[in-house]
N, C-alpha and C positions, 0 to 999 in steps of 0.2 A: 451429328447435329440433327435436331428435330426437323423433318421435311417441311412442316408448316412454317417454322421459324426461318428456314432457308429461303423459302419463297417470299415471305413477307419482309425479310430483312431489308432488302434494297428499297422497297416501295414505302418505307416509313418516312423517307426524307423527300422534301418537296423537289429538290434538285433532280433526284433520281426519277421521280414521277414524271417530271417534264421531259427528262431524257428518254424515257420509255415511250411517251407519246410522240415525241419528235422522231425517234427511230422507227416507230410504226408507220407514221405518215410518209417519211422518206422512203422506206422499204417498199411500200405499196406503189408509190409513184414511179420509182426507179425500176421496180420489178416488172410492172405492167409494160412500160414503154421499152424496157430493155429487150423484150422479146422481138420487137421490130428492129431494134438496133442489131441484134445478133443475126436475125434473118437477112438483113441487108449487108452484113459484113462491115459494119461501121464502128467497130471497137476502137480503131485508131482515132476516129473523129471524136468519140465520147471522151477518150483520154485527153485529146488536145483541148477540147472545150473545158475540161476540168481545170486546166492551167490558165485558160483565157479569162477566167473569172477574176484572177488575181488583181489586175489593175483597177477594176471596178470596185472591188472590196477595199483596196487600199485607199482609193480616192474617197470612198464613203467614210472610211476611218478618219482621214485627214480633214474632211469637211463636217464631221460629226453627223453624217447621214446614216440611213439604214443600210447595213451590209448586204442584205439580200437584194435590196433595190439596186445598189451599185453593181453587185455581181450579175444580176439579171440583165442590166443594160449592157455590160461588158460581154457577157456570153451571147446575147442576141446579136450584137454587132459582129462578133467573131463568127458565129454560125452562118449568118447571112452573107458575110464576106467570103467565107469558104465556098458557099453555094454559088455566089455570083461569079467568082473566079472560075469555077468549074464549068458553069453553064455557058459563060461567054467564050469558053475555049481558050482563054488566055494562058492557062496552065492546066496540067493534068490534075487528077484528084489528089494524089499524094503530095505533089509540090504545093498545091493550093493550101492544103491543111498545114503543111510544114511552115510555109511563109507566114500565115496568119498566127499560128500557134507560137512560133518563136518570137515574133514581133510583140504580140500581146504579153507574153510571159516576161520578156526582157523589160518591157515598159513597166510591168508590175513590180519587178525587182528594183528598178530604178526608183519607183515611188516609195517602196518599202525603205530604201536606204535613206530617205528624207524624213522618216518618222521619228528617228532617234532611239527606237527600240527594235532594231532590225531583227534580232534572233527570236524574241518572243512573238512578234507579229507574224513573222514568216512561219514559225512552228504552228501557230494557231490556224493560219490560213491553209497551210498544206495538210495538216493532220487533224484538224477539227478540235472542238472542245464541247462535246455534247453535254457533259455534266455541268457546263456553265451556261446552258441555254436559258435565256431570259424569257419572260412571258411574251414580250414583243417579238422576239425571234421565233418563238413557237407559233405565234399567230401568223407571222409572215410565211414560215415554212408550210403551215397548214393551208394557207391561201394558194401558195405556189403548187403544192401537191394536188389540191383540188382542181386547179386549172389544168394540170397535166392529165389527171384522170378524166375530167370532163371532156377535154379536147380529144383524148384517145378514144373514148367511147363514142363521141359524136362523129368522129371521122374514121371509125373502125374499118368499115369495108373499103372506102377509098384508100386508106393507108395500107391495108393488107394487099389490095390489088396492085397498087403501085410498087409495093415491096416485091411481090412475086413476078409481076409481068407489066412493066411500065408501058410497053408497046401496046398491049391489049387495053390497058387503061386509057391510053390516048385515043385508041381506035373507038372506044365507047364514048368518047366526048368528055372524059373527065379532065378538069384543069390540072394536069400533072404538075406544072410549074408552081401553082399555088399550093397544091397539096404538099409538094416538097418543101416549100417555104414554111408551111405550118408545121411539118414534121421536124424540121431543123429548129424551129422556135420552141416546140415542145421538148426537144432534146436539151436545148440550152436551159430551159426552166427546170427540167429534171436534175441536171447537174447542179444548178443553184440550190435546189431543195436539199441536196445532200451536203452542202458546204459546211454547215454548222455541225452536222452529225459526225462525218468522217473526214472532212477536209477535202481539198481539191485533189490531193494525191490518191486518195482511196475511193472517191465516189464512183470511179469507173468499176470498181469491184462490185458495188451494189447494183450497177446497171447491167453488168455482163455475167457475173458468176451465177446469180439465181436464175437468170433467163437461160443460160446454157444448161443448167441443171434441169430446168423445166422442159427443155427440148429433148432431153434424154428420157424423161418420164411421160411425156404426153405428145400427141400428134397434132391435134387441132390448135390453131393459133389462140383462140379464145380460152381454151383449157390451159394452154401454156401460160397465158397471162395470169390466170387465177393461181396456178401452181407457183409461178415465179414470185408473185406478190406474197403468198403464204410463206415460201422459203425465205424471202427477204425478212419478213417479220420474225420468223423463228430464229434466224441467224442473228438478228439485231438484239432480240431478248437474251439469247444465249451469250452473245458477246458482252452485253452490258452486265449480266450477272457474273460472268467470268472476270470482267474488269473490276467489279465491286469486291469480289472475294479474293482475287489474286493480285489486286493493285497494279494492273497493267493498263496500257493505253486503250481506251474504249474503242476508238476508231479501228485500230489494228485488230482488236479482238473480234469485232463485228465481221470484218472481211474474212478473217481466219475461220470463223464459225461457218460462214457461207462456203468457203473453200472446202471445209471438212464435210459439209452436207453434199457438195458436188462430188467429192471423192467416194463417199458411200454410194451415191446414186450411180456413178460411173462403174462401180464394182458390182452392185447388187440390183440394178434396175431389171424389172421382169423381162423386157424385150431387148433392150439395147445395152444392158450391163455386160461387163466382161465375163462374169460367171455364166450368165444365160447364153452368151454366144459360144463359150467353150463347151457347154453341155449340149447345145444343139448343133454343133459343127458336124457336118456329114463326114462319115468315115470313108476313107479311101479304100476302094476294093481293088485288089490286085487281079489282073487278068493273066491267065496262063496260056501261053502260046505253044503250039505243038512244035 
């Protein structure tokens, strides 16, 4: 196939054009914030929040409201409930996440059962339908992604300091509780931004995999955010092209592309890659005793 025809093939359709723009917006937002999620070790929370959007999305569907708006409200309630339970000392971190996550997801499934099209609705919510992105959904995702990026940039140093050393941040007079509240809110919004693209089941992949890859390739947090956003974009474009030509699910293809990039980085990264470590491993010298 002609390389130019290969590149231009998918973008001749309006649906694919919107899907590519949607994937780019989501990948940048999730990739940038994902660096802080990985740094804090909050992968479980991001996965839990991706399921907590379900009741809000279903409620929006039943009331003919915007899905992103419903998912945003649901995710924010869940994120701040997890934080509140942990802060008040009522439960530990993991139990707080588990209680909120299972309750919200079960409530969402109960609502889905009332829609009359259980399987189709559940599949779209869990695995996304990026090729069916409407102009309104694209606009909503763009707005959410912009808020996530603007919030991360505006609160960059406080977020980084609280992530690395919350005790020092509190000693410097930073409002740690409010910063945590803002971070959890941004995380909820990032999860919602990826809802249409890859669904609630796979959005964690866009948050975690590019950020983990960036951590292998770069040291500074700001650099990691740039690299993570770029990796997310590349993975999204590769996944969508693969989906177009091989006729496979676009959400799964995007996450698999991100995982492939991670595998290559893990193997061949200049400093932290497996090959580099093997080549620079110090040789053991045997000592001869008399």
